[in-house]
N, C-alpha and C positions, 0 to 999 in steps of 0.2 A: 595386644592384647587388650582390653578395655580396664579403663578406671575401678568398675565390679570387681574383676577378677585377681587383684592384688588385696582386695576387702577379707575375702572369703581364706578360712582357713583350709591347706591344705591336709589332709591326713594321710601320714606313713608308716607300711604295715613293713616291716621285715619280712621276709621268707622265715617261717619257721624249721627249724632242721627237720629233716626228713624222719619222720618216724619209722622204726626199725620194725619189723613183725617182731613177734612173741619167741618164734622159731628161730630166725636168725639173731635175736640176742642169745637166746641160749647155747646156738653152734658157737658163737661169739664168746661166750665165755668158759663155753667146754674145752674150746680151743686155748685160751691164755691162760687156764690150769694145767692145761695136759703141758703148754709151752713150761710151764713155770716148775712141772715134776709132780705136781700134785695128781692124786686120782681124783679126777673131773668128779664121776658118779660121784664119791663118799663127800666131799666139797658140798654139792652142789644139795644133797640129801640134809646133810648138815646145813647148810642156808634155811634149805624149806621146814626141817623141823623144828628150827630155835629162833628164823627171824635174825639170826646175827651175819649181819655184811662182811662180815670178821675171815669166815670160812671161805669169802671168796678173792683171788686176787686183785691189786688192784692194776695187776699188767694188762696190759691193752684196753685199760677203760674200764673192765668187765665189770668190779664193782659199782660203779655207778651206771653200768648201765642195766644192769640187773636190778637195781634201785628203781630202775623207771618203772617197773612192772609189778603190781601187787601178788604173794604169793599166791593167793587162793585164781587168782589168772593163770600163774606157771603150772600151777599144779592141775587145772582145769586141762590144761595147753597137754599136760606127758598123757595124763589117762586117755583126752581125745584120741592121738595120736596113736600111740600104745593102742587102744583095742580097734580103730582103723584096720592100724599096722598086720593085727594080727585077729580078722572074720574070718569063720570059714566057713 
């Protein structure tokens, strides 16, 4: 190593947590709600309408996961999936 290399500042960038796809987050939240005995559809609709994260259990980090997504992005994903799954 040369003397110059000791004078340079090295940059360290930690690998960011891998981002989960919207569909993966929805599935994980659905499963967590189901495991805790809630009606997952009702709870998720309550969250989407109100924005209140209290509708989502903290079990398996579900509440933190769903809060990583904007509600309008969630609605867009749901509508897209519904329409694409029900094409005639």
